[in-house]
C-alpha positions, 0 to 999 in steps of 0.5 A: 443464522448467517452463513459463516462461509458466505461471501462478504462485500469486499468493501466490508472485508477491507473495512474489517481488516483495516480495523483489525490491524489498527486495533492490534497496532498498540496505538488505538485509543478510546476514541478509536475503539469507540469508532470501531464499536459504532462500525461494528454495530452499523451493519450485520455484515460488519459483525459477521466480518469481525466474527471471522476475525476473532475465529481467526484469532482463536485458530492461530493462537499466538499468531498476531491477528493482523497477520491473518487478515486474508482469511476474512476474504475467503469466497464460498464460490471460489474453486481456490483452496482456502489456504491461498487466502491465508497467505498472511498468517506469517509469524514474523516481526516488522524490522525495528523502525519500520513504523517508528523511524525518527521524523525529520523536522524543520529543514525543508531542503535537500534530498532524502532517500529510503533504501530497498525494504525501508521506509522514511517519514519527514515532517516537513517545515510546513508540517506537511507529512510525507512517507518514503516507500522502499528505494525512493529518492525524493528532492525537497525544494521550498521557496517563497514561491512554491513547495516542491517535491521532486520524486526521482524514483520510488513511491511517496504517500503525502498529507499536505498542511495548510501553508502559514508562510504569508501568501499561501504557496502551491504544493507541487510534486514533479515526476518525469511524466508531469507536475501534480498540484495538491488541492488540500489533499492526501495522495500517493505517487509512484514512479513505475520502473520500466513503464515510462509512467507515473501512478497516482492515487488520491485519497482525499480532496483533489489533485490536478496533474499537468502532463510534462510534454503535451501539457494536458491538464486534468483534476482527479477526485478522492477515490481516483486512480490514474497512470499517465505519461509525459504525453497522455493519461492512460484512459479514465480514472479507476477506483483507487485500490484499498479502503476508501481514504485509507493510506496505502497498505505499504505504509503499514508494512503490508502488501495487498493482493486482490486476486493478483497474478503471481507474476505481478505479486512477485514483482511488487514483492521484489521491490522490498528485497535486494536482488532478483525474483523471477517467475516462470511463465508456467505459473505466471497466471496463478492468483494470489489474495491476501495482505502480506507482512513485508518484514520477511520477504523470504518467509512470503516466498516460502509460504507461497511455495507451500500453498501454490503448486510452485517451488522457490529455487534460490541460486543465491540469496539475491537470485530467486526463481519461482517455477512449477513444483 
């Protein structure tokens, strides 16, 4: 009999977590459920991961199973407390409209914005789909020569569609650091605050990048993740985070942390709330793993304080410091 506490392949964990969220989203149809059953029976490790999910559901009762995804990631050899892997068992609801904003149709010109903690999906004139993440400004400029998006700040997730406008036009995304050309693909682009860099994750097919200052040109394949400035690429492409071909976690209202330093985790969390979140140097090295609902960032901070040797000091609702307990 398999050891219920034995480590699982992280990839299997991510796949199980993704199925958990999709099946409890209320949108899964018969075809998706059949695909899930096929995945579940394909390998013993798949069934083992899913059984952990079912035990989690029984343990937390009324708590939606998707909120408990991180327990699946527990590693027996880890010295960290099991509860650190359970940080996503946060009983909060996502804000109304996180997934259900009315999608804009028709017009493919203008500037679109998502405020802090918001998302905004756009369906463009050519039926390409774009989702704006928190604190994002995006200019859309469609002409007879090109389909151009200008990312002013923030992050977008793009699913391109074939161009039916006579002569096919290139699909381009401009940032301060370069021009990206989609080669029939899905990808995400983020302007990194304070780093003078752009981050690209390719989820399907390929994306070509031409650096704005040096003119250096590279093509990145599905699964690649890379950062670049206007002058150079930051080394070789790395595997993109999350499950292969899966949309970024933020598009599902979640923040993924895979053995992430606490200071980096709080920096990511701060993107989804107004004000400032600071991390004291003496606790910055603590590690966080899990999948966290972004609907109530104050609740996330409270759970961090309950599960790590830290405390959350709130000077005001907009000035928060996480320091040692």
